[in-house]
C-alpha positions as CSV (number, residue, x, y, z in Angstrom):
1,M,0.0,-0.1,0.0
2,G,1.8,3.2,-0.6
3,K,2.2,5.8,1.9
4,I,1.2,9.5,1.9
5,N,2.3,11.5,5.2
6,S,2.7,14.6,3.6
7,V,-0.3,15.5,0.8
8,P,-0.8,18.8,-1.3
9,P,-4.0,19.9,-1.9
10,I,-5.0,17.4,-4.3
11,S,-8.9,17.3,-7.1
12,I,-11.7,15.3,-6.5
13,E,-10.6,13.0,-8.9
14,T,-7.5,12.4,-7.4
15,L,-9.2,12.0,-4.2
16,H,-11.9,9.9,-5.6
17,T,-8.7,7.8,-6.4
18,Y,-7.0,7.1,-2.7
19,I,-10.3,6.3,-1.8
20,L,-10.4,2.9,-4.4
21,T,-6.7,1.9,-3.4
22,G,-7.2,2.5,0.2
23,K,-4.8,4.9,0.4
24,Y,-7.3,7.3,2.1
25,L,-6.7,5.5,5.1
26,L,-2.8,7.0,5.2
27,L,-4.4,10.3,5.4
28,T,-4.8,12.5,8.6
29,H,-7.1,15.2,6.2
30,C,-6.5,15.9,2.5
31,E,-7.8,19.7,0.8
32,I,-10.2,19.5,-2.5
33,V,-9.2,22.4,-4.9
34,I,-12.2,23.3,-6.9
35,G,-11.3,25.9,-9.1
36,K,-10.1,29.1,-7.0
37,S,-12.1,27.5,-3.7
38,K,-10.7,24.4,-1.6
39,V,-12.3,22.4,1.2
40,V,-10.3,20.4,4.6
41,I,-12.0,16.2,4.0
42,E,-11.1,15.9,7.4
43,K,-13.3,11.9,7.1
44,M,-14.8,10.0,4.5
45,D,-17.2,7.0,5.0
46,E,-15.8,4.1,7.5
47,E,-17.8,1.2,5.6
48,I,-16.0,2.5,2.4
49,A,-12.3,3.1,4.1
50,D,-12.9,-0.5,6.1
51,K,-13.8,-2.3,2.5
52,T,-11.1,-0.4,0.7
53,A,-8.8,-1.8,3.5
54,A,-9.6,-4.9,2.7
55,I,-9.1,-4.5,-1.1
56,N,-5.4,-3.6,-0.6
57,M,-4.5,-6.7,2.6
58,G,-6.4,-9.0,-0.5
59,Q,-9.1,-10.0,1.5
60,V,-11.8,-9.4,-0.5
61,E,-12.7,-8.6,-4.0
62,E,-12.7,-5.1,-5.8
63,P,-15.9,-2.9,-4.9
64,S,-19.1,-3.8,-5.0
65,K,-21.6,-1.3,-7.3
66,N,-22.6,-0.2,-3.6
67,A,-19.6,0.4,-2.3
68,L,-18.8,2.5,-5.9
69,K,-22.0,4.3,-5.7
70,K,-20.9,5.4,-2.2
71,A,-18.1,7.3,-3.0
72,N,-19.6,8.8,-5.7
73,K,-21.6,10.5,-3.4
74,Q,-19.5,11.0,-0.9
75,K,-17.6,13.2,-4.3
76,K,-20.6,14.7,-5.2
77,L,-21.2,15.8,-1.7
78,A,-17.5,17.3,-1.3
79,A,-17.6,19.3,-3.9
80,E,-21.0,20.8,-3.2
81,K,-19.2,21.4,0.3
82,A,-16.4,22.9,-1.5
83,N,-18.8,25.4,-4.1
84,K,-20.7,26.4,-1.4
85,S,-17.5,27.4,0.5
86,A,-16.6,28.9,-2.5
87,T,-19.7,31.4,-2.9
88,N,-20.1,32.4,0.8
89,T,-18.5,35.5,1.1
90,T,-20.8,37.1,3.6
91,P,-18.3,39.3,6.3
92,E,-20.6,36.5,9.2
93,A,-18.6,33.5,7.3
94,A,-15.9,35.0,7.3
95,R,-15.7,35.7,10.9
96,S,-16.7,32.4,11.3
97,E,-14.3,30.8,9.2
98,A,-11.8,32.8,11.1
99,K,-13.1,31.7,14.9
100,K,-12.7,28.5,13.4
101,A,-9.5,29.4,12.5
102,V,-8.2,30.3,15.6
103,N,-9.9,27.8,17.5
104,K,-8.2,24.7,16.1
105,A,-4.7,25.3,16.0
106,P,-2.9,22.7,13.9
107,K,-1.5,20.2,16.2
108,K,1.7,19.2,16.4
109,K,1.8,16.0,14.2
110,I,4.3,12.9,14.1
111,E,5.7,13.0,10.7
112,G,5.3,10.0,8.6
113,A,2.5,9.4,11.0
114,A,-0.6,7.4,9.6
115,L,-3.9,7.7,10.2
116,I,-4.6,4.7,12.0
117,G,-1.9,5.7,14.2
118,I,-0.7,7.8,17.0
119,D,0.6,11.3,15.3
120,I,0.5,13.7,17.8
121,A,4.3,14.2,20.0
122,K,3.6,13.6,23.6
123,D,6.5,16.1,24.0
124,E,5.2,18.3,21.5
125,D,1.4,18.5,22.7
126,F,1.1,16.6,25.6
127,S,-2.3,17.3,25.7
128,G,-3.6,16.2,22.2
129,W,-1.4,13.0,22.9
130,Y,-2.8,12.2,26.0
131,Q,-6.7,12.5,24.6
132,Q,-5.5,10.9,21.4
133,I,-4.0,7.8,23.2
134,L,-7.2,6.9,25.3
135,T,-9.5,7.1,22.4
136,K,-7.6,5.4,20.0
137,G,-6.0,3.0,22.8
138,D,-9.9,2.1,23.2
139,F,-9.9,3.6,27.0
140,L,-12.6,5.4,26.9
141,D,-14.9,7.6,25.0
142,Y,-16.5,10.9,25.1
143,Y,-20.0,11.5,26.5
144,D,-22.6,14.3,25.2
145,V,-22.9,15.9,28.8
146,S,-19.4,18.3,29.1
147,G,-16.6,16.5,31.6
148,C,-18.0,13.0,31.7
149,Y,-16.6,10.1,29.9
150,I,-17.6,6.1,29.1
151,L,-14.4,4.0,30.3
152,K,-14.6,1.1,27.9
153,P,-13.6,-2.5,28.8
154,A,-10.0,-1.6,28.6
155,S,-9.9,0.6,30.7
156,W,-12.7,-0.4,33.4
157,F,-10.8,-3.8,33.9
158,I,-7.0,-1.9,35.2
159,W,-10.3,-0.1,37.6
160,E,-11.3,-4.0,38.7
161,Q,-8.2,-5.5,39.2
162,I,-7.2,-2.3,41.5
163,R,-10.6,-3.1,43.1
164,D,-9.3,-6.3,43.7
165,W,-6.4,-5.7,44.5
166,F,-7.4,-3.1,47.1
167,D,-10.7,-4.6,48.4
168,F,-8.9,-7.9,49.4
169,R,-6.5,-6.0,52.1
170,I,-9.1,-3.8,53.8
171,K,-11.5,-7.0,54.2
172,K,-8.7,-8.5,55.7
173,I,-7.9,-5.9,58.7
174,G,-12.1,-5.6,59.4
175,V,-12.9,-3.0,56.5
176,R,-17.0,-4.1,55.1
177,N,-18.5,-2.7,52.3
178,C,-21.9,-0.9,51.7
179,A,-23.7,1.4,50.1
180,F,-25.0,4.9,50.9
181,P,-27.9,6.4,48.8
182,L,-26.4,9.0,45.9
183,F,-28.2,12.0,47.0
184,V,-27.8,14.2,50.2
185,S,-30.5,16.4,51.4
186,E,-29.6,20.3,51.8
187,E,-30.0,20.7,55.5
188,V,-27.2,17.6,56.2
189,L,-25.1,19.2,53.9
190,Q,-24.4,22.6,54.9
191,K,-24.3,20.7,59.0
192,E,-20.8,20.7,58.5
193,K,-19.8,24.2,57.2
194,A,-16.2,24.3,56.7
195,H,-16.0,20.8,55.1
196,I,-18.1,21.3,52.9
197,E,-16.8,24.8,52.1
198,G,-14.4,23.3,49.7
199,F,-17.3,21.8,47.6
200,A,-19.9,24.4,47.4
201,A,-18.9,25.7,44.1
202,E,-19.0,21.9,42.6
203,V,-22.2,20.9,44.3
204,A,-25.0,19.1,41.8
205,W,-28.4,19.7,42.6
206,V,-31.2,18.0,41.7
207,T,-34.5,21.1,41.8
208,H,-36.8,19.1,39.5
209,A,-38.7,16.0,39.0
210,G,-40.4,15.9,35.6
211,S,-41.7,19.7,34.8
212,A,-42.6,19.5,39.2
213,K,-40.2,21.9,41.0
214,L,-38.8,19.9,44.0
215,D,-39.9,21.7,47.5
216,K,-36.3,21.5,48.5
217,K,-33.4,21.1,46.3
218,I,-31.2,17.8,46.5
219,A,-27.6,17.9,46.6
220,I,-26.1,14.7,44.7
221,R,-22.9,13.0,46.7
222,P,-19.6,15.6,46.0
223,T,-18.3,12.9,49.0
224,S,-20.1,11.3,51.5
225,E,-19.0,12.6,55.3
226,T,-22.1,14.5,55.2
227,V,-24.3,11.4,53.7
228,M,-23.0,8.8,56.1
229,Y,-22.1,10.2,59.5
230,P,-25.7,11.0,61.0
231,Y,-26.4,7.4,60.6
232,Y,-22.9,6.5,62.1
233,A,-24.3,8.5,65.2
234,K,-27.5,6.7,65.0
235,W,-26.0,3.1,64.8
236,I,-23.1,3.9,68.1
237,R,-24.4,3.5,70.6
238,S,-21.6,1.9,72.7
239,H,-17.6,1.5,73.0
240,R,-18.4,-2.5,72.5
241,D,-19.9,-1.0,68.6
242,L,-16.6,0.3,68.0
243,P,-14.2,0.0,65.5
244,L,-16.4,0.8,63.1
245,R,-14.9,0.3,59.8
246,L,-17.3,1.0,56.0
247,N,-15.9,1.5,52.7
248,Q,-18.5,2.4,49.3
249,W,-17.1,1.5,46.0
250,N,-19.4,4.0,44.4
251,S,-19.2,7.2,42.2
252,V,-19.2,10.7,43.1
253,V,-20.0,14.4,40.8
254,R,-18.1,17.5,41.8
255,W,-19.5,19.8,38.9
256,E,-15.5,20.9,37.5
257,F,-16.1,23.9,35.7
258,K,-11.7,24.0,34.7
259,N,-10.6,22.4,32.3
260,P,-12.0,19.0,32.2
261,T,-8.8,16.1,31.6
262,P,-10.3,12.7,31.8
263,F,-9.5,10.3,34.7
264,L,-8.1,13.5,36.1
265,R,-10.6,16.0,36.5
266,T,-14.3,15.1,35.4
267,R,-17.5,15.8,36.7
268,E,-18.5,12.4,37.6
269,F,-15.5,9.5,38.5
270,H,-15.6,6.1,40.2
271,W,-13.8,6.3,43.6
272,Q,-13.4,4.1,46.6
273,E,-14.6,6.0,50.3
274,G,-13.8,4.4,53.2
275,H,-14.7,6.1,56.5
276,T,-14.0,4.7,60.3
277,A,-14.7,5.3,63.6
278,Y,-12.6,4.3,67.2
279,L,-12.9,5.2,70.6
280,K,-8.4,5.3,70.5
281,Q,-6.8,8.1,68.3
282,E,-3.8,5.7,68.7
283,D,-6.0,3.4,66.4
284,A,-7.0,6.2,64.5
285,H,-3.8,6.9,63.6
286,K,-2.1,3.4,63.2
287,E,-5.5,2.7,59.8
288,V,-4.4,6.1,57.9
289,L,-0.9,5.2,57.3
290,Q,-2.1,1.5,56.5
291,I,-4.3,2.6,54.1
292,L,-1.5,4.8,52.6
293,E,0.3,2.0,52.4
294,F,-1.9,0.3,50.7
295,Y,-2.2,3.3,48.0
296,A,1.0,2.9,47.2
297,G,1.0,-0.3,47.0
298,V,-1.4,0.2,44.1
299,Y,0.6,2.6,42.4
300,E,3.8,0.7,42.9
301,E,2.6,-3.2,42.8
302,L,-0.1,-3.2,40.4
303,L,0.5,0.6,37.3
304,A,4.2,0.3,38.1
305,V,3.9,4.0,39.3
306,P,6.3,5.8,41.3
307,V,5.2,7.7,44.7
308,V,6.5,10.0,47.5
309,R,4.8,9.2,50.7
310,G,4.4,12.1,53.5
311,R,1.6,14.5,55.0
312,K,-0.1,17.6,53.3
313,T,0.5,21.2,54.9
314,D,-2.3,22.5,56.9
315,K,-3.2,24.5,54.1
316,E,-3.4,22.1,51.3
317,K,-5.2,18.9,53.9
318,F,-8.8,17.7,54.0
319,A,-11.4,20.0,55.0
320,G,-12.7,19.1,58.4
321,G,-9.7,17.1,59.0
322,D,-7.0,16.9,61.2
323,Y,-4.4,16.2,58.8
324,T,-4.6,14.9,55.7
325,T,-1.3,11.9,54.6
326,T,-1.4,11.3,50.5
327,V,0.8,9.2,48.3
328,E,2.6,12.0,45.3
329,G,3.2,10.8,42.0
330,Y,4.8,13.1,39.1
331,I,4.9,13.3,35.7
332,A,8.0,14.0,34.0
333,A,6.7,15.2,30.1
334,T,5.0,18.2,31.7
335,G,7.2,18.2,35.3
336,R,4.0,18.3,37.4
337,G,3.2,16.3,40.6
338,I,0.0,14.7,41.1
339,Q,-1.5,13.7,43.7
340,G,-2.5,10.0,43.6
341,G,-4.5,9.3,47.2
342,T,-5.3,10.5,50.1
343,S,-6.0,8.9,53.8
344,H,-7.4,11.3,56.1
345,H,-7.6,11.7,60.1
346,L,-10.4,13.8,61.1
347,G,-9.8,13.5,64.4
348,Q,-13.2,14.5,66.5
349,N,-14.4,16.9,64.4
350,F,-17.0,15.4,62.5
351,S,-18.1,13.7,65.6
352,K,-18.8,17.0,67.5
353,M,-20.7,18.0,64.7
354,F,-22.6,14.9,64.2
355,G,-22.7,14.0,67.9
356,I,-21.2,10.6,67.3
357,S,-20.4,9.6,71.0
358,V,-19.9,6.5,73.9
359,E,-20.1,6.5,77.4
360,D,-16.6,6.5,78.8
361,P,-15.6,2.7,79.0
362,S,-13.5,3.2,82.2
363,A,-17.0,5.2,84.1
364,K,-17.3,3.2,86.7
365,E,-20.6,1.8,87.9
366,G,-23.2,4.5,89.6
367,E,-19.7,7.1,88.2
368,K,-20.9,9.9,85.9
369,K,-18.4,10.6,83.1
370,A,-19.3,12.7,80.1
371,A,-19.5,11.0,76.7
372,L,-16.4,10.5,73.9
373,N,-16.6,11.6,70.4
374,V,-15.1,8.8,68.7
375,F,-11.7,9.5,66.8
376,Q,-12.6,9.3,62.7
377,N,-10.7,9.0,59.8
378,S,-11.8,8.7,55.7
379,W,-9.5,7.9,52.9
380,G,-10.6,7.3,48.7
381,L,-8.8,6.5,45.9
382,S,-10.1,6.9,42.4
383,T,-10.0,6.3,38.6
384,R,-7.2,8.7,38.3
385,A,-4.8,6.2,38.9
386,I,-5.4,5.1,35.5
387,G,-4.8,8.4,34.2
388,V,-1.6,8.4,36.2
389,M,-0.3,5.6,34.8
390,V,-0.8,6.5,31.0
391,M,0.5,9.9,31.6
392,T,3.7,7.8,33.2
393,H,4.1,5.2,31.0
394,G,3.0,6.7,27.4
395,D,4.2,7.0,23.9
396,N,4.5,8.4,21.0
397,R,3.5,4.9,19.6
398,G,0.5,4.8,21.7
399,L,-0.6,3.2,25.7
400,V,1.6,1.1,27.8
401,V,-0.4,-0.4,29.9
402,P,1.6,-3.2,32.8
403,P,1.3,-6.6,32.7
404,R,-0.4,-7.1,36.4
405,V,-3.3,-4.3,35.4
406,S,-3.5,-5.6,31.2
407,E,-6.8,-7.1,30.2
408,I,-4.6,-9.0,27.6
409,Q,-1.4,-9.6,28.8
410,V,-0.3,-11.5,25.3
411,V,-1.6,-10.7,21.4
412,I,-0.3,-13.8,19.2
413,V,0.1,-12.6,15.9
414,P,0.1,-15.2,12.8
415,V,2.4,-13.7,10.3
416,G,4.3,-15.1,7.3
417,I,1.1,-15.7,5.1
418,T,1.4,-14.8,2.0
419,A,-0.6,-14.8,-1.6
420,K,1.4,-18.6,-2.1
421,T,0.2,-19.7,0.9
422,T,-1.9,-22.4,0.5
423,E,-5.3,-22.5,2.4
424,D,-4.4,-26.0,3.7
425,E,-1.4,-24.2,5.2
426,R,-3.4,-21.2,6.6
427,I,-5.7,-23.1,8.2
428,S,-2.5,-25.5,9.9
429,L,-0.5,-22.2,10.8
430,H,-4.3,-20.7,12.5
431,K,-4.9,-24.3,14.6
432,Q,-1.2,-23.9,16.0
433,V,-1.9,-20.7,16.9
434,D,-4.3,-21.0,18.8
435,A,-3.3,-24.1,20.8
436,L,-1.0,-21.3,21.6
437,E,-3.3,-19.2,23.5
438,E,-5.0,-22.4,25.2
439,I,-1.9,-23.2,26.8
440,L,-1.0,-19.5,27.9
441,K,-5.1,-18.9,29.1
442,A,-4.0,-22.8,31.0
443,E,-1.5,-21.1,33.1
444,D,-3.8,-18.1,34.0
445,I,-2.4,-15.6,30.9
446,R,-4.6,-13.2,29.7
447,A,-3.8,-14.1,26.2
448,E,-5.7,-13.1,22.3
449,A,-5.2,-14.7,19.4
450,D,-5.6,-12.0,16.3
451,K,-6.9,-14.1,13.3
452,R,-8.9,-11.5,11.8
453,G,-8.0,-10.3,8.3
454,Y,-5.9,-7.7,8.6
455,S,-1.6,-7.7,7.9
456,P,0.2,-8.4,10.4
457,G,2.1,-4.9,10.3
458,W,-1.7,-3.2,10.7
459,K,-2.1,-5.8,13.6
460,F,1.0,-4.6,15.2
461,N,-0.3,-1.1,15.2
462,D,-3.0,-1.8,16.5
463,W,-2.0,-3.5,19.4
464,E,0.8,-1.2,20.1
465,M,-2.1,1.7,20.2
466,R,-3.8,-0.2,23.1
467,G,-0.7,-1.0,25.3
468,V,-0.3,-4.8,25.1
469,P,2.5,-5.5,27.3
470,L,3.3,-8.5,25.0
471,R,2.8,-9.6,21.3
472,L,4.5,-13.2,19.9
473,E,4.6,-13.9,16.1
474,F,4.3,-17.0,15.0
475,G,5.0,-18.2,11.0
476,P,5.6,-21.0,9.1
477,K,9.5,-20.5,10.0
478,D,8.8,-20.4,13.7
479,S,6.4,-23.3,13.4
480,A,9.8,-25.4,12.0
481,A,11.9,-23.9,14.9
482,H,9.5,-24.7,17.7
483,C,9.5,-21.4,18.8
484,V,7.9,-18.3,19.3
485,T,9.4,-14.7,18.4
486,T,8.2,-12.4,20.8
487,S,7.9,-7.9,21.0
488,R,7.7,-6.1,24.2
489,R,5.7,-3.2,23.9
490,D,7.9,-1.5,26.4
491,I,10.9,-1.6,24.6
492,E,10.6,-0.3,20.6
493,G,13.1,-1.8,17.5
494,N,15.0,-5.4,18.2
495,D,16.1,-4.1,21.2
496,G,12.4,-4.9,22.5
497,K,12.9,-8.5,20.4
498,G,13.7,-12.3,21.5
499,T,12.2,-15.8,21.3
500,I,10.5,-18.7,23.4
501,Q,10.7,-22.3,22.5
502,I,7.6,-23.6,22.4
503,T,8.6,-26.3,24.6
504,E,8.6,-23.3,27.6
505,L,6.2,-20.8,26.8
506,A,3.9,-20.5,29.6
507,A,7.1,-20.0,31.7
508,G,9.2,-18.3,29.3
509,V,5.9,-15.7,28.8
510,K,5.4,-15.3,32.7
511,S,9.1,-14.9,32.8
512,L,8.9,-11.9,30.4
513,L,6.1,-10.2,31.7
514,S,7.3,-10.1,35.3
515,F,10.8,-8.2,33.5
516,I,8.5,-5.8,32.1
517,Q,6.5,-5.0,35.3
518,K,9.8,-4.2,37.0
519,D,11.8,-2.2,34.2
520,L,8.4,-0.2,33.9
521,Y,8.5,0.8,37.7
522,S,12.7,0.9,37.5
523,R,12.2,3.4,34.5
524,A,9.2,5.6,35.7
525,D,11.2,5.8,39.4
526,R,14.2,6.6,38.5
527,V,12.4,9.9,36.0
528,Y,11.0,10.5,39.4
529,K,14.1,10.4,41.3
530,D,16.5,12.6,38.9
531,H,13.7,15.5,38.9
532,T,13.6,15.6,42.7
533,K,15.9,18.3,43.3
534,K,17.0,19.5,46.8
535,I,17.0,23.3,46.7
536,T,18.2,25.4,49.8
537,A,18.7,28.6,47.8
538,W,15.7,30.9,46.4
539,D,18.1,31.7,43.6
540,D,18.5,28.0,42.0
541,F,14.3,27.2,43.0
542,V,12.5,28.8,40.2
543,P,14.9,27.6,37.2
544,A,14.6,23.6,38.6
545,L,10.9,24.2,38.4
546,N,11.0,26.1,34.5
547,D,13.8,22.8,34.1
548,K,10.5,20.7,34.7
549,N,11.3,19.6,38.3
550,V,9.8,18.8,41.9
551,C,12.0,20.7,45.3
552,L,12.9,19.9,48.3
553,I,13.8,22.9,50.1
554,P,13.5,23.4,54.1
555,H,9.8,25.4,54.9
556,C,8.4,27.4,57.5
557,L,5.2,25.3,56.4
558,T,3.0,28.3,57.4
559,E,0.3,28.8,55.1
560,K,1.1,32.5,54.6
561,C,4.8,31.5,53.5
562,E,3.4,28.7,50.9
563,D,0.8,31.4,49.3
564,E,4.0,33.8,48.5
565,I,6.1,30.5,47.1
566,K,3.1,30.0,44.3
567,E,2.9,33.7,43.5
568,M,6.4,34.5,43.3
569,S,7.3,31.1,41.1
570,A,4.5,31.4,38.3
571,R,6.1,32.5,35.1
572,V,5.8,35.7,34.2
573,D,6.4,38.0,30.6
574,G,10.2,38.1,30.3
575,D,11.3,35.2,32.7
576,E,13.9,32.8,31.6
577,V,12.0,30.0,30.1
578,V,14.5,26.8,29.7
579,D,11.0,24.7,28.5
580,E,8.7,26.4,26.3
581,R,6.4,23.3,27.2
582,A,6.9,23.5,31.3
583,P,4.0,24.5,33.1
584,A,3.7,28.4,34.5
585,M,1.6,28.4,37.3
586,G,2.9,28.9,40.2
587,A,4.8,25.9,42.9
588,K,2.4,24.6,45.7
589,S,3.3,22.7,47.9
590,L,2.9,18.6,47.3
591,C,3.6,16.8,50.6
592,I,5.7,17.3,53.3
593,P,7.8,13.6,52.4
594,F,7.6,11.3,55.4
595,D,11.1,10.1,54.2
596,Q,13.3,13.6,54.9
597,P,16.5,14.3,53.7
598,E,19.6,15.7,56.1
599,G,20.6,19.3,55.8
600,I,17.8,21.9,58.5
601,V,19.6,22.5,61.8
602,K,16.5,23.3,64.5
603,G,16.7,26.4,65.1
604,E,18.7,27.8,62.9
605,T,18.2,26.4,59.1
606,K,16.0,29.6,57.5
607,C,13.0,28.9,55.3
608,T,14.3,29.0,51.3
609,N,11.4,32.0,50.6
610,P,13.6,34.8,51.1
611,N,10.9,37.0,52.0
612,C,9.8,34.8,55.5
613,K,11.6,35.6,58.4
614,N,10.5,31.9,59.5
615,L,12.8,29.1,60.3
616,A,12.9,26.0,58.5
617,E,10.2,23.1,60.3
618,S,11.4,20.8,57.2
619,F,12.1,20.1,54.3
620,C,8.4,20.0,52.1
621,L,8.0,19.0,48.4
622,F,6.6,22.0,46.1
623,G,6.6,21.6,42.7
624,R,3.6,22.3,39.4
625,S,0.6,20.3,39.6
626,Y,-2.6,18.8,38.5
């Protein structure tokens, strides 16, 4: 099939030829020229495109009369559109076209990329790249409500793997699952004002049932503290009812007005939220860190994403809580930090508000002692984790999915079938491929044989976009040698190639998948560490941020100082720019890492902010963030 990487304006007759030969499949767009006018065609009829692709691969016969009729119809519509464009010279039309030109700035394409592949470079247009690999990698589709997305089976499978892994562990420590309603009354929602203040602008309200207006509007939960805690007060009557440890797997709605981003910032998202109550505060403290370690395990053991464990500053902690612990990730392509999951100790703030108390168990018979308010925790991890994984590992060929969470771990592609291959030889090869698939499935390896009627090259590209960790190629030569050819998704080119003897297939594949998982984590961990800079002089801080780093700095941990640092580190016109693609917003505190570097002398080391007169309390991780 001829490749057309860069196409000048073409005539309708030439476009018609492209359609009939299947070359359209490799066009990202084309311009039809009619006289002095031109019109851009972004997409042709998919059925025709599919059929022409099959013709080129020798799978079907020449186009039927219906296919040619559709092609001619498309040609006619294109000509009418071009003529209309040529004759429409009204000021309104000109303004409309100018507005479209501004809003649809040309994307930076990967030179030579085919239409079916990823054609936006990760390091050139990160946002465009991210959205393209999610859709072309078959992870999600866009919904007709802005900020909401359809999670397709491949991405939902990852969430199921996370859920199963985490759910098993929390159940082992005594947490039980439950389900509370989606709705919450305004009266209850407003009961804890300090808590809901952080969500106020994002709360979605139900105001009508059909055409009838409700007497009282009802909120859709942005989180469930105010939904659940009135019932904790009802259920907890004695210290014998403690601890109460419940978790929900649900979705919540936060009506984001910022730029929605799939998985990272969406109006509805899926998560788990745990809510627990204890008699003794030390037991609650212990659970906070235990859950945080589970979150770190989700990222590091399942998603192959390194994280920093730490505690949020008072400015960044959960509203209404005593303190917040967090796992923080890093996105190398943008140089930004990203919050991965949080575990909060709420103290007695909510129990006092909602009256969740028990009699003091130390009271002797007949002795009157004040009731004790319980100590509470809440903790949550969401589908944001999938977005962090995609951003961390994805490349210019598409998704890269770690083996432990990939819906398909191994794809087997038949190769070496040519025009000279007989039907019996083709059937025999496919039977052998089926047998290889069964061998792997019998060992609980998620394998799929791809016998679709496309060329091997097309299949290679398709599975690479989907991020399947390992590809096995099997043809007549492999059959004769009693082996399969392996190709790792995480390593491009011949460096990722190898062979496995069929007699050792299952063991060899398991070992290779394990190496892929470890290597993905090791590479990401090395990048995170290389881009975490220990900074003690303010003059080095902003340049380090501009060079896509996160920075450990001695800090006083006061809110006023954090605000100043954010304002002072925002890039403004005239600043020296190390990388135009680096984010320009100011840096905020990500966390106070539990693993503290040396260098702070209590009572001597000053805060890094030159305007701050306070002494440093600890090293704090700052960065531009999502």
